[in-house]
C-alpha positions in Angstrom: -10.5 28.4 6.8 -10.7 26.5 3.6 -9.9 28.1 0.3 -12.6 29.0 -2.2 -12.4 27.0 -5.4 -12.7 29.1 -8.5 -14.0 26.9 -11.3 -14.2 27.5 -15.1 -15.5 25.3 -17.9 -12.9 26.6 -20.4 -15.2 28.1 -23.0 -17.8 25.4 -22.3 -15.6 22.5 -23.2 -16.1 20.6 -19.9 -18.8 19.8 -17.4 -18.4 20.7 -13.8 -21.0 20.1 -11.1 -20.3 22.8 -8.6 -22.7 21.5 -6.0 -21.3 18.0 -6.1 -17.7 19.2 -6.1 -18.4 21.4 -3.1 -20.1 18.6 -1.2 -17.3 16.2 -1.9 -14.4 18.5 -1.1 -16.1 20.4 1.8 -15.0 23.7 0.4 -17.0 26.6 -1.2 -17.1 26.7 -5.0 -17.6 29.8 -7.0 -20.3 29.9 -9.7 -19.2 28.3 -12.9 -17.3 30.7 -15.1 -16.3 30.2 -18.7 -13.2 32.4 -19.4 -11.4 33.3 -16.2 -8.1 33.8 -18.0 -9.5 36.2 -20.6 -12.8 38.1 -20.6 -13.5 37.2 -16.9 -10.0 37.8 -15.6 -11.3 40.7 -13.5 -13.3 38.1 -11.6 -10.1 36.2 -10.9 -8.4 39.3 -9.7 -11.3 40.2 -7.4 -11.3 36.6 -6.0 -7.5 36.8 -5.3 -8.0 40.1 -3.5 -10.7 38.5 -1.4 -8.4 36.1 0.3 -7.5 32.4 0.0 -8.4 31.0 -3.4 -7.6 27.9 -5.4 -8.0 28.2 -9.1 -9.1 25.1 -11.0 -6.9 25.7 -14.0 -3.4 24.4 -14.7 -2.8 25.7 -18.2 -2.9 29.3 -17.3 -1.2 29.1 -13.9 1.7 31.3 -15.1 -0.7 34.0 -16.2 -2.5 34.0 -12.9 0.8 34.0 -11.0 2.0 37.1 -12.9 -1.4 38.7 -12.2 -1.0 38.1 -8.5 2.6 39.4 -8.5 1.5 42.6 -10.3 -1.2 43.1 -7.7 1.2 42.5 -4.9 -0.8 39.4 -3.7 0.3 35.9 -2.7 0.3 33.4 -5.6 -2.8 31.3 -5.4 -2.9 27.5 -5.5 -3.8 25.7 -8.7 -5.4 22.4 -9.6 -5.8 20.9 -13.1 -9.2 19.2 -13.3 -9.7 19.9 -17.0 -6.9 17.9 -18.7 -7.0 15.1 -16.0 -10.8 14.8 -15.6 -13.0 17.3 -17.5 -11.8 16.6 -21.1 -12.7 13.0 -21.5 -14.7 10.8 -23.8 -16.1 9.0 -20.7 -19.8 9.8 -20.3 -19.7 8.9 -16.6 -19.8 11.4 -13.7 -16.3 12.9 -13.1 -17.3 14.8 -9.9 -15.6 12.2 -7.6 -12.4 12.3 -9.6 -12.4 16.1 -9.6 -12.9 16.1 -5.9 -10.0 13.7 -5.4 -7.7 15.9 -7.5 -8.8 19.0 -5.5 -8.1 17.2 -2.2 -4.6 16.2 -3.4 -3.8 19.8 -4.5 -5.0 21.1 -1.2 -2.4 19.2 0.8 0.5 21.4 2.0 3.7 20.5 0.1 6.8 20.5 2.2 9.3 23.2 1.3 12.1 21.9 -0.9 15.6 21.5 0.5 18.4 22.9 -1.7 22.1 23.6 -1.8 23.8 26.3 -3.8 26.1 25.3 -6.6 28.4 28.0 -8.0 29.7 27.8 -11.6 32.3 30.3 -12.7 31.9 29.4 -16.3 35.2 27.6 -16.8 34.5 25.2 -19.7 36.5 22.4 -21.1 35.7 21.2 -24.6 37.0 17.9 -25.9 36.5 16.5 -29.3 37.6 16.6 -32.9 39.4 19.9 -33.8 36.9 21.1 -36.4 33.8 20.7 -34.2 35.5 21.6 -30.9 37.0 24.9 -32.3 33.7 25.9 -33.8 32.0 25.4 -30.4 34.7 27.3 -28.7 34.3 30.3 -31.0 30.6 30.4 -30.1 31.2 30.1 -26.3 34.4 32.1 -25.9 32.5 35.4 -25.3 30.4 33.9 -22.6 32.5 31.3 -20.9 36.2 30.8 -20.1 36.9 28.1 -22.7 39.7 25.7 -23.0 39.8 23.2 -25.9 41.7 19.9 -25.4 42.9 18.2 -28.7 44.7 14.9 -29.0 47.3 16.0 -31.6 49.6 18.8 -30.8 49.8 19.7 -34.5 46.1 20.7 -34.3 46.6 23.5 -31.8 45.7 26.7 -33.5 47.1 30.2 -33.2 44.3 32.1 -31.5 43.7 34.4 -28.6 40.0 33.9 -28.6 40.2 30.8 -26.4 42.8 28.6 -24.7 43.9 25.4 -26.3 46.1 22.5 -25.1 47.1 19.0 -26.3 46.8 15.8 -24.4 44.7 12.8 -23.6 41.9 13.0 -21.1 42.5 10.1 -18.7 39.9 10.7 -16.0 37.2 13.1 -14.9 35.1 13.3 -11.7 32.8 15.7 -10.0 29.8 17.7 -11.2 28.8 21.2 -12.2 31.1 23.8 -10.7 33.6 21.3 -9.4 34.9 18.9 -12.0 38.4 17.5 -11.5 40.2 16.2 -14.6 43.4 14.4 -15.2 45.3 14.6 -18.5 48.2 12.5 -19.9 50.7 13.7 -22.5 49.7 17.2 -21.5 51.2 20.0 -23.6 50.6 23.7 -23.0 51.0 26.5 -25.4 54.0 28.8 -24.8 53.3 32.4 -25.7 55.6 34.1 -28.2 57.6 32.7 -31.1 57.0 32.7 -34.8 55.1 30.2 -36.9 53.2 27.3 -35.3 52.6 27.5 -31.6 55.4 26.3 -29.3 54.3 23.7 -26.8 55.8 22.4 -23.5 57.2 18.9 -23.2 54.4 16.3 -22.7 53.8 15.1 -19.2 51.4 12.6 -17.7 49.1 13.1 -14.7 48.4 16.8 -15.2 45.6 17.9 -12.9 43.0 20.7 -13.5 39.5 21.8 -12.6 36.6 23.2 -14.5 32.9 24.0 -14.1 31.5 22.6 -17.3 32.6 19.8 -19.7 31.4 19.8 -23.3 32.1 16.4 -24.7 32.0 16.3 -28.5 34.0 13.2 -29.0 31.1 11.0 -29.9 32.6 8.0 -28.0 32.1 6.5 -24.6 30.8 9.0 -22.1 33.1 10.1 -19.2 30.4 9.3 -16.6 27.8 6.7 -16.0 24.3 7.9 -16.8 25.7 10.9 -18.6 22.3 12.6 -19.1 22.0 12.8 -15.3 25.4 14.4 -14.6 24.9 18.2 -14.0 27.4 20.3 -16.0 28.4 17.4 -18.3 27.1 18.0 -21.9 27.5 15.4 -24.5 26.5 15.6 -28.2 27.1 13.6 -31.3 29.6 15.6 -33.3 27.9 14.5 -36.6 24.6 16.0 -35.6 24.5 19.8 -36.0 21.3 20.3 -34.0 22.6 18.2 -31.1 25.8 20.2 -31.0 23.9 23.5 -31.2 21.7 22.4 -28.3 24.7 21.4 -26.2 26.4 24.8 -26.9 23.2 26.6 -25.9 22.9 24.6 -22.7 26.6 25.2 -21.9 26.2 29.0 -22.3 23.6 29.0 -19.6 25.8 27.2 -17.0 27.4 30.1 -15.3 26.2 31.6 -12.0 24.7 30.3 -8.8 22.1 27.5 -9.0 19.9 25.7 -6.5 20.5 22.0 -6.4 17.6 20.0 -4.8 18.6 17.6 -2.0 16.7 14.6 -3.2 17.8 12.0 -0.7 17.9 11.8 3.1 20.4 9.4 4.7 20.3 8.1 8.3 23.7 6.3 8.7 22.7 4.6 12.0 20.0 2.6 10.2 22.2 1.5 7.3 23.0 -2.2 7.1 25.8 -1.9 4.5 28.4 -3.7 6.7 29.6 -4.4 10.2 33.0 -5.4 11.5 34.3 -5.2 7.9 31.9 -7.9 6.8 29.7 -7.1 3.8 25.9 -7.0 4.0 23.4 -4.9 2.1 24.4 -3.2 -1.1 21.0 -2.6 -2.7 21.5 1.1 -3.2 25.0 0.7 -4.6 23.7 -1.7 -7.2 20.9 0.5 -8.5 22.4 4.0 -8.4 22.9 5.1 -12.0 25.2 8.0 -11.4 27.7 6.5 -8.8 26.6 9.1 -6.2 26.5 6.3 -3.5 29.8 4.9 -2.2 30.7 2.7 0.8 31.8 4.6 3.9 32.7 2.0 6.5 29.7 0.5 8.1 27.3 2.6 6.1 27.2 4.3 2.7 27.6 8.0 1.8 25.7 10.0 -0.8 27.2 12.9 -2.8 24.2 15.2 -3.1 25.8 17.1 -5.9 26.1 14.0 -8.1 22.8 12.5 -7.1 20.2 13.0 -9.9 17.2 12.2 -7.7 15.9 9.1 -9.5 14.7 7.7 -6.2 15.7 4.1 -6.9 17.8 3.8 -3.8 14.8 4.8 -1.7 12.7 2.1 -3.2 15.2 -0.7 -2.6 16.6 0.3 0.9 15.4 -2.4 3.3 15.9 -0.4 6.5 14.7 3.1 5.6 18.3 4.5 6.0 17.8 6.1 2.6 14.5 7.8 1.8 13.4 10.1 -0.9 13.1 13.7 0.4 12.0 15.9 -2.5 9.2 15.6 -1.3 9.5 13.2 1.6 8.1 9.7 1.3 5.4 10.2 3.9 4.0 13.1 1.8 3.5 10.6 -1.1 1.6 8.3 1.3 -0.6 11.3 2.4 -1.4 12.1 -1.2 -2.3 8.5 -1.9 -4.6 8.5 1.1 -6.2 11.8 0.2 -6.9 10.7 -3.4 -8.3 7.3 -2.3 -10.5 8.5 0.6 -11.9 11.6 -1.2 -12.7 9.6 -4.3 -14.4 6.8 -2.3 -16.4 9.1 -0.1 -17.6 11.0 -3.2 -19.2 7.8 -4.5 -16.6 7.0 -7.2 -16.6 3.6 -8.8 -13.7 1.2 -8.2 -10.8 3.4 -9.2 -7.3 2.9 -10.7 -4.3 5.0 -9.7 -2.2 6.2 -12.6 1.3 7.1 -11.4 3.4 9.2 -13.8 6.1 11.8 -14.0 6.4 15.0 -16.0 6.6 13.0 -19.2 3.4 11.2 -18.4 1.7 14.5 -17.5 2.4 15.8 -21.0 1.0 12.6 -22.5 -2.2 13.1 -20.4 -2.5 16.7 -21.6 -2.1 15.7 -25.2 -4.6 12.8 -24.9 -7.1 15.2 -23.3 -6.8 17.9 -25.9 -6.7 15.8 -29.0 -8.0 12.4 -28.0 -10.3 10.7 -25.5 -8.5 11.7 -22.3 -8.6 9.5 -19.2 -11.6 7.4 -18.0 -13.5 8.8 -15.1 -12.2 6.0 -12.8 -8.5 6.6 -13.5 -7.0 9.0 -11.0 -3.6 10.4 -12.0 -0.8 11.0 -9.5 2.2 13.0 -10.7 5.5 12.5 -8.8 8.9 13.8 -9.6 10.8 10.4 -9.6 9.0 7.3 -10.7 11.6 4.9 -9.4 10.9 6.0 -5.8 7.4 4.5 -6.1 8.4 1.1 -4.7 6.5 -1.9 -3.5 5.4 -0.2 -0.3 3.8 2.6 -2.2 2.1 0.2 -4.6 0.7 -1.9 -1.8 -0.4 1.2 0.1 -2.3 2.5 -2.9 -4.2 -0.8 -3.2 -4.8 -1.1 0.5 -6.1 2.6 0.6 -8.9 1.8 -1.7 -7.7 1.7 -5.3 -8.5 -1.4 -7.3 -5.6 -1.1 -9.6 -2.3 0.7 -9.9 -0.7 1.6 -13.2 2.7 3.1 -13.5 3.3 5.0 -16.8 6.9 4.6 -17.7 8.9 7.4 -19.3 11.7 6.9 -21.9 14.4 7.3 -19.3 12.7 5.5 -16.4 14.6 2.9 -14.3 12.6 0.0 -15.7 14.6 -2.7 -13.9 14.0 -1.2 -10.5 10.3 -0.6 -11.1 9.8 -4.1 -12.6 11.4 -5.7 -9.5 9.3 -3.6 -7.1 6.1 -4.5 -9.0 7.0 -8.2 -8.9 7.6 -7.9 -5.1 4.3 -6.1 -4.6 2.6 -8.9 -6.6 4.1 -11.6 -4.4 3.0 -9.7 -1.3 -0.6 -9.7 -2.2 -1.1 -7.3 -5.1 -1.4 -10.0 -7.7 -2.0 -8.6 -11.1 -3.4 -5.3 -9.8 -0.1 -3.5 -10.4 1.0 -2.9 -14.0 3.8 -1.1 -15.8 2.6 0.8 -18.9 5.4 1.2 -21.5 3.3 3.4 -23.8 4.6 6.4 -25.6 1.6 7.4 -27.7 -1.2 9.5 -25.9 -4.0 7.9 -28.0 -2.7 4.4 -27.3 -2.6 5.3 -23.6 -6.3 6.4 -23.7 -7.3 3.3 -25.7 -5.6 1.0 -23.2 -7.2 2.5 -20.2 -10.7 2.6 -21.8 -10.5 -0.9 -23.2 -9.3 -2.5 -19.9 -12.0 -4.5 -18.1 -12.1 -7.1 -15.4 -10.5 -4.8 -12.8 -10.9 -6.3 -9.3 -12.7 -4.8 -6.4 -11.0 -2.6 -3.9 -10.3 -3.8 -0.3 -13.4 -3.7 2.0 -11.6 -2.0 4.8 -9.1 0.6 3.5 -6.0 1.4 5.6 -4.5 4.8 6.6 -0.9 4.5 5.4 1.1 5.9 8.3 4.5 4.8 9.7 7.7 3.7 8.0 7.7 2.1 4.6 8.2 -1.4 6.1 5.3 -0.9 8.5 3.0 0.4 5.8 4.0 -2.5 3.4 3.2 -5.1 6.1 -0.1 -3.4 7.0 -1.1 -3.1 3.4 -0.2 -6.7 2.6 -2.3 -7.9 5.6 -5.2 -5.8 4.4 -5.0 -7.2 0.8 -4.6 -10.8 2.1 -6.4 -11.0 5.5 -6.2 -14.8 5.6 -2.6 -15.2 4.4 -0.1 -16.7 6.8 3.4 -16.9 5.3 4.1 -16.2 1.6 7.4 -16.8 -0.2 9.0 -13.8 -1.8 11.7 -13.2 -4.5 15.3 -13.6 -3.4 15.9 -9.8 -3.3 13.0 -9.1 -0.9 13.8 -7.2 2.3 11.5 -9.4 4.4 12.1 -13.0 5.5 13.3 -15.5 8.1 16.6 -16.8 9.2 17.1 -20.6 9.1 19.7 -21.9 11.6 21.3 -25.4 11.3 21.2 -26.3 15.0 23.6 -29.2 14.5 26.3 -26.8 13.3 25.5 -23.7 15.4 27.7 -23.3 18.5 25.9 -20.3 19.9 28.9 -18.1 19.5 26.4 -15.3 18.9 28.5 -13.5 16.3 25.3 -13.0 14.3 23.4 -11.5 17.2 26.2 -9.1 18.1 26.4 -7.6 14.6 22.8 -7.8 13.4 22.1 -4.2 12.2 18.3 -4.3 12.8 18.2 -6.2 16.1 16.3 -9.1 14.5 18.8 -11.5 16.0 19.4 -11.2 19.7 20.7 -13.3 22.6 19.4 -14.1 26.1 21.7 -12.8 28.8 20.4 -15.5 31.2 20.5 -18.5 28.9 22.4 -19.8 25.9 19.7 -18.8 23.3 19.6 -17.3 19.9 16.4 -15.3 19.4 14.8 -14.0 16.2 12.1 -11.4 15.4 11.0 -11.8 11.8 9.4 -8.5 11.1 12.7 -6.8 12.0 14.8 -8.9 9.6 16.2 -7.0 6.6 17.5 -10.0 4.8 20.8 -8.1 4.5 22.8 -11.4 4.8 25.3 -10.1 7.4 24.5 -13.0 9.8 25.2 -15.6 7.1 28.4 -13.8 6.2 29.8 -13.7 9.7 28.8 -17.1 10.9 32.0 -19.2 11.4 30.1 -22.5 11.1 28.1 -21.5 7.9 25.0 -22.5 9.9 22.7 -19.6 8.7 20.7 -19.3 5.5 18.2 -16.7 4.5 14.6 -17.5 3.6 12.8 -14.5 1.8 9.1 -14.5 2.9 6.5 -12.3 4.4 4.9 -13.7 7.6 1.6 -11.8 8.2 0.8 -13.5 11.5 1.4 -12.0 14.9 4.2 -14.5 15.4 6.4 -12.4 13.2 6.1 -9.5 15.8 7.5 -11.6 18.7 10.8 -13.2 19.4 11.3 -16.8 18.5 14.0 -19.0 19.9 16.0 -20.4 17.0 18.5 -22.4 19.0 19.2 -23.0 22.6 21.3 -25.4 24.6 21.8 -26.4 28.2 24.2 -24.0 30.0 27.2 -25.4 31.8 27.5 -25.2 35.6 30.8 -24.1 37.0 32.5 -27.0 38.8 33.6 -24.7 41.6 30.6 -22.4 42.4 27.9 -23.9 40.3 27.0 -20.7 38.5 25.8 -21.1 34.9 28.0 -20.0 32.1 28.6 -20.8 28.5 27.2 -23.8 26.6 27.5 -27.3 28.0 28.2 -28.9 24.6 30.8 -26.4 23.7 32.6 -26.7 27.1 32.6 -30.5 26.7 33.9 -30.3 23.2 36.7 -28.0 24.3 37.6 -30.4 27.2 37.6 -33.3 24.7 40.0 -31.5 22.4 42.4 -29.8 24.9 42.4 -31.7 28.1 45.6 -33.8 28.2 46.3 -32.9 24.5 47.6 -29.4 24.9 50.6 -28.2 26.9 48.6 -25.6 28.8 46.1 -28.2 29.9 48.3 -31.2 30.4 47.5 -31.6 34.1 44.0 -32.4 35.4 44.1 -29.2 37.5 44.8 -27.0 34.5 42.2 -28.8 32.4 39.6 -28.4 35.2 39.9 -24.6 34.8 38.1 -24.9 31.4 35.1 -26.0 33.4 35.1 -22.9 35.7 33.4 -19.6 35.4 35.4 -16.4 34.9 35.7 -15.6 38.6 36.7 -19.1 39.7 39.1 -19.5 36.9 41.0 -16.4 38.0 41.1 -17.6 41.6 42.3 -21.0 40.6 45.1 -19.6 38.4 46.1 -17.2 41.2 46.4 -20.0 43.7 48.0 -22.5 41.3 51.7 -23.5 41.6 52.4 -22.1 38.1 50.5 -18.9 38.7 50.7 -16.8 35.5 50.0 -13.7 37.6 52.9 -14.3 40.0 56.0 -12.2 39.9 59.3 -12.2 41.7 59.4 -12.0 45.5 58.7 -8.5 46.6 61.7 -6.8 48.3 61.6 -6.2 52.0 60.5 -2.7 53.0 63.5 -0.6 54.1 63.2 0.9 57.6 65.1 3.6 59.6 67.2 0.9 61.2 68.4 -0.4 57.9 69.5 3.1 57.0 71.2 3.9 60.3 73.0 0.5 60.4 75.1 1.5 57.4 76.3 4.7 59.0 79.8 4.6 60.4 79.0 6.9 63.3 76.5 4.4 64.8 
């Protein structure tokens, strides 16, 4: 049973066509109300009592949630069609856009996966004495505070908080489990008169804490310091910044739920094989250092991971994927928005991808400015960087004519720019744009002023499958006549070029290829290649002893990429004894040329002839040869009863 859509024109400030919205969404709409959060809140309560309901209001979601809780009812679903569609200077019909937003909100959202993080409130404060001591005084009644100062002479006489002297050498970990190392460490000895008595300085002192308040104003202790939970850093010269950091630190005690942003499938990871390096895309883009090598794959520390999603966008194999929510949920949302908007009769639409910062810009533009055009469909996601080339291509192939990504001040611009360029090379052209706009009015002006947007694909796709499969399907839909297109050097698609003159068919590449793109033929000396499976990880080129392999980034949209191609083959060698085929003829002949008569082990013709034998015949020949390497000393004769009795004196 579909939920009833409770609609409101917010004191008559927006136009909603209930009949059109009902027809486009396939769900029953209530009559148009005007103040469901105020004078008509009894209508809202009655609707919630009646069963499943979706309220078309985002601003007052908290009020309605409290009402449901007071009534002992389930919290209803909400969808914001006012700020994203209703409040706009566009005079066109917004029913198709509203229907798309309702369809997106109606999709079931997977339950988040979390892990508990416990903080006992042990806080380390580092910084200049004046600022650090003032912060410690404010936090000492809430947290277990220790101040670390550089000069032992600055250690005060106080029992309000702990203080020690030393130099912070290293720190690792995250909220609830920081490990710190201190050189020249000196601890206060209780008792005595006058200035505090300290222990002798010692290097390498180890300790733990739950929170670090860094008021030094210098180089941060961690990469991407704003994304490290439990690490608070403020400019000591800015009183508001220090006050904000102190307030944040005071809240960091207790048990917290940490989202598990990333899912890792180690068996798919192409990081390395046989201690030879291959793909390191995720390691190169992780801002927090949460990803580390772990043998043939990588490992991810979920407590350090900040959930930016960049690793998911650049992973060529799908070993790493965003999981909060899962990537396939994002594809379902794209498909729901595109199909509903198209079926409702919307004009060629543009998808505006944004995060929470972008959502606030859209709300401000709607309330005080021109809002969004009727053809611009917003899609809010938690992590912009996870929206990679596959998602961009899928949006275009699903029916959108353009994709805009609204950057936030802390967005991973380099990752998004590289993914947009890759999408452009795979068929998106100029239909994908990054919007680095921070002013709500400027955002509206840009979207309203844009013209010349291309037409959507004639036959939209349904984005299902892995990211690689969807990217290929979308690229083919966008460029139905394309054959093979060159791609940037970092692309995860491409071919392998083999120098057949240098290749000896040792098959090291095939034995280690992590995706199975390179394989051998058990019946013939062949090296086979399936292009659509190639990750361009570079492992084959790294392990090739002859340096016969080079990578060629490209996307082959023909069916030939789905089948195996023989890159190199040679005539097999026939055993000189039994005639069975083994090895490569040219390789055996080359070995004969270098070893026969030139090496002590193959000095005689009989010994050299063994090179030309298969495994079974070679063993037989060695066993029967005069210098049999398997031969031992002559076996002693078996002793019998007669031998035993012959030595007795009574016989």
